[in-house]
C-alpha positions, -999 to +999 in steps of 0.1 A: -351+796-289-380+773-293-392+752-260-407+717-263-433+709-246-458+678-239-495+683-234-519+658-223-556+661-220-586+637-207-616+640-233-650+628-216-657+589-231-691+594-243-684+619-272-692+604-305-661+600-331-668+628-351-674+656-323-641+641-307-623+651-341-637+681-343-626+687-309-589+675-311-587+697-346-602+730-326-576+725-301-546+720-322-558+747-340-558+767-309-521+760-305-509+771-341-529+802-338-508+813-311-476+804-324-472+771-315-459+742-339-477+708-332-450+681-337-476+650-329-510+650-319-525+616-311-547+597-289-529+578-263-552+554-248-589+551-230-581+547-194-602+544-160-594+568-134-586+561-102-615+582-089-644+599-106-637+631-126-669+651-138-691+622-130-671+598-153-652+566-145-630+570-175-621+588-205-598+589-231-559+604-230-549+630-260-511+638-259-499+668-282-459+673-287-457+710-293-427+733-297-436+773-292-410+805-283-433+817-257-460+801-234-486+820-250-501+789-265-497+771-236-515+794-215-539+799-242-551+763-244-553+756-204-576+787-204-597+773-229-598+737-215-608+749-181-638+761-199-647+732-220-668+706-208-656+683-231-623+680-217-621+669-181-585+674-170-553+692-188-514+691-180-487+708-199-450+702-192-419+717-209-397+689-220-359+682-217-340+692-244-328+658-264 
């Protein structure tokens, strides 16, 4: 049975619109290529941080809801997000069954 996940990540604020769109598409594809089904992928908001992250005081929050049979997709996303300089932070949580 597939598990539902919610993934939130923060994109650095100084990216051009085309580069940001390409980044979002690339990371959505990483999930899909590793067995996940992306239900929804959308920008949430530009928010100011409580403290500085990697030299930035604000960022664009992006939220993805997806389902997956295993945690392989989530692990691969997390691994690649940590080495991407365009993603400042990310958090993946399992959602309760609805």
